[in-house]
N, C-alpha and C positions, 0 to 999 in steps of 0.2 A: 503493499500500500505504499503509497504518497501522498504526502499531507502540504498543502500552500503557508508558507509563513511570513512574515513582513507585512506590510501595505499592500507591495504590487501584486496584483493578481494576474491567473491565468484560465485560459479556457480551459474545459475539459473536454475533450475530444478524442472517441475509441479507446475512453482507460488512460489517456497520455491528459499531463497539465502542457499545454500548447501555449507561446508566448501571442501575443497580436502583435502589429505593426505599431499600434498608435494604442492610447489608454486617454480615459479620461479622469476629472478625482470625482470620488464620493465623499460626499458633505453630509454631515450629521444636519437633518434640520432643524432641531432644536438651537444648535450656538454656530452652526457653519463650519466647524471644524473637521478638517478631513479624517475620513476614516479609511479609505485605502484609495487605490488608482484600479482603476477596473479596464477589460481589455476592449475593445471595441472590435466585434467581429464584423470581418468582410466578408463580400459573399463567396469567396475560396472558402474561408475559413467554415461556414453554414455549409455549405455542397459537401466538406471534409466529415461534416457532420453528419450529413446525410448518406455519404458514404458508409460512415460506421456502424450507424445506426441498420443502414439497409443490409451490412455482410451481418450483424447480430440477429437478422429476423429469423432464421431456420432456428438456428438455437433455439433462442427461446421459446417456438412455436411448437417443438419437437421437446422441452423441458417439463417433466413432468409436475401435475400440479402440487405436491406434497412438497420437491424442490424451488419451485416462489414461494410456495408457502413458508420455506425457513428463511427465505432471502429475507421475504417482509418483515417475516415476526426477528431479523436480525437488524431491520434497517432501522427500527420501534426501539428495540433494544439499545442501537447506538443512539438515538435520539436522547432517551432515556439517562445515558451515561453522559450526557454532555447536556444535562438538561439546563445547567447556569451557565453555562455557556452560550446556549442556543440563543433563551432567555436574553441574552445582554447582548448580543448581534441584534434581535430587533426592535430591542428600545433604541439603540445606538440606529441604525439605519434609518428606519421604519418609524420612530418617536413615539414609539406605544411604551406606554406607561408598563412600569418594569409588572406591577402583578397584572396587567391585561396581555404581554408579553408572556409571560410566565405560562399562562391560561392556555397561550395558540400551543404554546410546545406542547403543553399536556394534551390539547385534541389536536395534533400532528401524531404524537406516540399513538392515540385510539384510532387515527386514523389510516396508519400503515396495519393495526392490528385488525381496523375492519376487512382488510384487502387482503389480507393474509388469508383471515378463516374466510372470504368469499372466492378465493384462487381455488378454495376445494368444492364451490359448491356449481359452480358451472356445466350449463348441461341442457339438454334439449328433452324432447318427448318422443313419445310413439302414437301412431296416429291412425285409427280406425279406417282404411282405407275400401271395405268392404260396406262400410254406410254409403257409399255410391253404387253405381251398379256400374261392375265392368271392374271395379276393386277387389275381386274376390281373390283372396289368397296369395295376396302381398301383405311383405312386411313393411313398414315405411316408419320412419323414425325422422328425427334431427340432430347435429351437431353444430352447438357455435365454435366459431374458428377466429381466431386473431386476425386484424383487418389487414395489420401491417404499421406502416410506420409512421408512427402520430409524432406530428409538431404541437407541443403545447407551451403557450402563452398564457403568463399569467402577472396578476396585480402588484400593485405595491401594500395594498392594506392586508393583507392576510401571507407575508410572502412564505410563511412554512405550512400553512393549513392549505392555502387553494393548489397552493403548489400539489402537497401530496394525495387532493383530493383529483390532481388527473395523473400523477404518477404511480400511484396506489393500486389504481383501478387497471392502469396502460401495463403495469408487471403483470398482475394478478392473472392476466387475461393472455399472457403473452406476447408482448407489442414493444419494442422499441420505442425510445423516445428522445426528442430533440428538444430541450428544455429553453424557451426566452424567459427568463424573468423579466421583472420591472426593473429601468433603470438605475430607480432609489435604492430597492431590495435586494441587490443580487449577493450579498455575502449567502444569506440564510440556501439559495440554493448550491452555492459552490461549498455549502459547509454538507447536504445535503448528499452532494458528487462523490465526495470523503469517505462519507459513511455508509452510501450503496456500496461503494469500490470497496471497505474492510469486507461488507455482508458477504462479498461472490457475487453478485451481479456479474453478468457475464463482461466481456469488453464492450464495447461501443452500443450497451443495452439500455446508457442511458448516457446522453450527450447535453452540456450545459453551454452555451452560447449567448456572451451578454454583447448589449451594445446597441444601437438606434432600430424603435421596431418596424419602420419602415424598410429599412433593408432587408433585415432578417423575415420577414413578413415575405415580402417579394418573392425572397426565394422558398422558402415552405410552400405557397402559391404555384408556384410555376414549376415547381419539381413532380414530374407523375409519381415518383416513389413514397412521395407523402401521400397517404389515401385518407388519415382525416387531421383537421384540424381542430383543436377545444383551446377555444380563449373567452379569457374572463376579463372583463377591462369596460371601455365606454363602446355608446350606441353605434356612432360613429365609427370608429374602428373598424369593429363587429360587424358591421353591417360589410363595408366596402370588403371586409378579409373573405364576406359568404357571396357579396357579387363576383370577384375573381375566381373563388375556388373550383367553378367547374362543378365536376362530378363529384369531388371530395367533399367526406363526410364530414360535417361541421356542428359542433358545439357551441351557442354562443352564450353564457352569462353575463346578459351588460347591467343596466343601472335602474334604478328604481327612484320614486319617490314615496316609500313606504307609510301606511294610516293606520289610523286604530281608532277606533267608534266607540266613546263611551255613553251610555245609556245612562236611563237618568236611576234605577235604581240598585245599581254598584255602589260598593262602600270604596270612598274616594282615597282612604287614608291608606287602603293595601296597594293598590294600582298606584301612586303616586313614586314610590321610590322605582316600583319597576320600569316605568313610563320615563323616569331621567335616565335610568339606566341604559333604555335604548336610545334613548335620542343623543346621549352626549357619552358614549361608550368609544374608546381608541377617537376623540375627537369628531365623531359621527361620520367618520370616512368609512361606514358598514355597506354593503349593498343593503344591505335590510335597515339600515337605521330609522327609527320612529321620527321622522320629517312632520306627516300630516298627524295632527288628533281634530277627531270633529265629535264635541261633547255634547251633549242633553243642554239647551236652555235650562232646566230647573237644576242642574249642579254645575253652570258652566262656571260661575261665578267663583267656587269655592273651589271647582277646580286649579283654575288657571292661578288664582293664590298660593293653591297648598304645592302646585308643581314648580315657582319661583322661589318660594323662600326653602324648597329642596334641595331646588338646580343652584344657591348661593352658596350652597354647604360645599361644594365641588370644592379638591384645591387645584392649583395652577401651578406648573409648573416643569422641572427637569426628568424626564422620563423616568431617569435611573434613582431618582427618589421614592421608595416603597409608596411614600403617603398623598403621592402624586393620583391625581383622577384625568386632568385633562392638562396634556401638551399639545404641540408644536404642531401646528399643519404641514403636509408633507415638503412644500414650498412655499416661498414669498408671495408667486403670482397667485397662490392660491388663498391665503391672507385677504390681498387684494381684490379677489372676486368676489370672494365671501363680503366683506364687508362693503365693495359696489353694490351688489345683491338686496341686503340689510338696508341698506341708505334709497333706494330705488323702491322700494316695498314699503319705506315709511313717508317717500315721496308723494308715495298714489294714496297715501290713506291708510296705511295700517300704522298698530301701536305697537310701537318698544315697550315690551314688559320688564325687560332684563339683557343686558349684553349691549351686542351693536359695535365692539369696537375692537380694538389687539392689542398686544402687548408686548410689539416686536414680531418673534415668531408664533406668538400662542394669540387664537381670535376667543374671543370671552365667549362660554355661554350664551345662548343668544335664544330669547326665545320672544318669540311675534304675535297679536293677536287682529283680527278682522282685515286678514290679508286677501286680497281678490285671487281669484283662482285662477288668473294669467298672469300674476307674479311669478318671478323667477324662482321664488324660493320656495313655491308652493308647486310648480309644473313641471320644473327641471330639478331633476339631481342634486341636491345642494353641497352631497359631500364635505359638511365643516360641520362644526356642533350650535348649527341654529332647528329648529321648531317651530313651526306653525300652528298656533292651537284656535280654532275656528269655534264658533258655537249653529247649533242645528234644532231644527224642530223637534224633530224626529230620526230615527234610525233610518228610515227608509230616505232618507232624505240624504240624510250621511252615504247609506252604499251608494247613491248616484252619484257622490262628491270623489266618492274615493276611485271609483270606474271613469269620472270623468278625466282621465290621465292616458298618457299614454306607453304609461308602464304596466306591469303586473307582474310583480316579483311576489310579494305577501304584503296581508292584507291580516289586519287584528280586531274584536271585538269584546269589548266587556258587558256584558249581560247577564241577569239573572232568568230571564224567562227565555225557557229554553227551545220554545216556538219560535223567537227573535231569534236565535241564537243559529238555528239552523238556516231558516230564511235565509238570512244573510250569507252564510256560506253557501247556500246557492247560488246568490244574486252575485256573489262580487268575483268579479274577473279577476284575476288571480290566479300565478300556481302554487301556494297555499294561502291557508288561512287559518289564522289561529282564536279559541276562543277559549277566551277568557285569559289572553295574554297576548303581549306586545309583537308585531312582524318581525321585530328582531332574532326571537328562538330560531337555533337550529342545534342539531347534534348531526354528527358524522353520518351515518346510515341511512338517514332519512331520504327520499325523491326531493332534489332541491332543482327549483328550474322555474324560471317564469313566463307569461305571455307577452303578447303587443313585440312592445320594444325593452323589453325585458331581457329576450333572449326566445331561444331555441333548444331542444333537447332537453336531458336531466342529469342530474351530477346526484351524490350519494351510492357511494360504492357500489352495490349493485347493480342501480342504475347507470352508473359511468359504464360499468363493461358491456351492458346491453347494447352501449349507444359505440362500445369499441369494437365490438364483434361482427361478425358475418352469420347467419344461419345458412346453414347447407342443408337439405333435403336427402336421402336417402330411400330407394324404394329396390326389394327383392322381390324378385318375381318368381313365385314359387310354385307357378302353374307347368314351369316343362320338365 
C-alpha cells in the first residue's frame, strides 16, 4: 500500500499515485488557510483512469460476492480505524462542524457496511412462462449483471458519505469506478483511495481524478466505455450531463427547496428543536435542508417566536470547535449570494425575523417571514442557513404551496390527524414524504431521490445497485 504525505497530493489511477502537470491550492472555507495542493487532471489523465477501470471490469465482474463483501467490510473498518482523522479532514475542507463531521464519518462506515450486505443479495427471479400459450415446458429466470465502468461525480456537502453511496453499491455489484470529487472537498476521496487499496480492492477498480468538472465531465460523457454516470450536484450541471450522455445510464440527485407543513393541532414545543436542526445543520448546505415552513395560522405566531428563540441559541465559529453549530459557507461567493437573496426578499416585502448578515465567512442563521413564492429564497435552492416561514389557512393550501416548485425531493408534515397525514402523503409531489418529521431525515439504506428538477433514479444501496446492474433473461427450452 502507498500513502500520500505532505500537502502536495496526487491522482489515483490504476492503483498508482500519479502526479499531474498542474496543481491548485485548496483553502479552508473558514479561515482561508491553505490545506493542500490538489492535482488538476487533464483529459489524458481521465482517459487513463477510464483505461484502468475498463481493464478491471472483468476481474470485478467475475469476483464472487463473498469477496466483494469482505473488501467492503474492510473499507468500513478502515474508516473506523481512522475516524478522528477522517473527521478532521471533513471539518477542514468542508467547514463542517466537527460533531456533524464525525456523524458523517459514522454514516459513511454504515453505508459501506450496508453495501457489504447487499453484495450478497443481488439476484433475479424465475418466471412461469407457461402462464402464456406456447410457454409450456420452458424454464425462465433473470439475473442481474454489472453494467460496466461507472463515472461518479460527487458534491462538497457530504464528501465522504455521498461518495460511499456511489462507490459502495458500484463495488458491491461488480462495477469499476472513476470518481470525480468536488473541487473543494477532494481530500476525503483521496483518503478513500488509500483505504480501498489497503482493503484489497483490485487495481483499477477505483480511480480518483480531481480538477475541473467541465474537463472531466466531458471525457465521461464522450467515452463509450463509461456505461453509467451517477451525479449529485446542481440541476444545471446535471441536466447538461444528461443531455450529452446519449444512451449511457444516468442517475441524478439534484437540488431541492424542501418544505414542512405544520398543522394546527401539534405540540409546537416538541417539533421546534427538530425544525431548527433541519434548517441550520451544516449551514443549510444539505439537499434536504428545511428551507420552507408552512404553518397553520392558528399556531403561526407561536411557531415563529419559538423558532427564532431556539435559533438564537446556535453557536457560530470554528468548525474544529466541538461546541460550534454553524460555521463558514463553502465559499465567499456563497456568502455574498445568500446576503443578496435575503436583501432582495426584504426589499420585496419579506420580514426579517433573524439574521440576514454575515460575519466574515459565516452567514448568520436567518429567518424570513411573509415571503413571496417567487423570491429566490423560496423558489430556488438556497443552500445556506436561511429558512422561510409563511402562514397558511389550511393544510390543503400548504400542500399546494409545497407542490408549487420546480423541485420535489422530500417534504414533511406535522399533524395529529391520520387522515390529514395520509391525504398529504398522497398529494405531495415529491420523492419522499415524512409524516411528523422534517424532510431532512435520511438513513442510508432507504430509497432516496426526487421528482421534477430534483433528479432521476434512486440511491440507497439496494436501489443504487438496481440502477448499476442490467437484467438478463435466460430461457431454457425443455421441449427438445
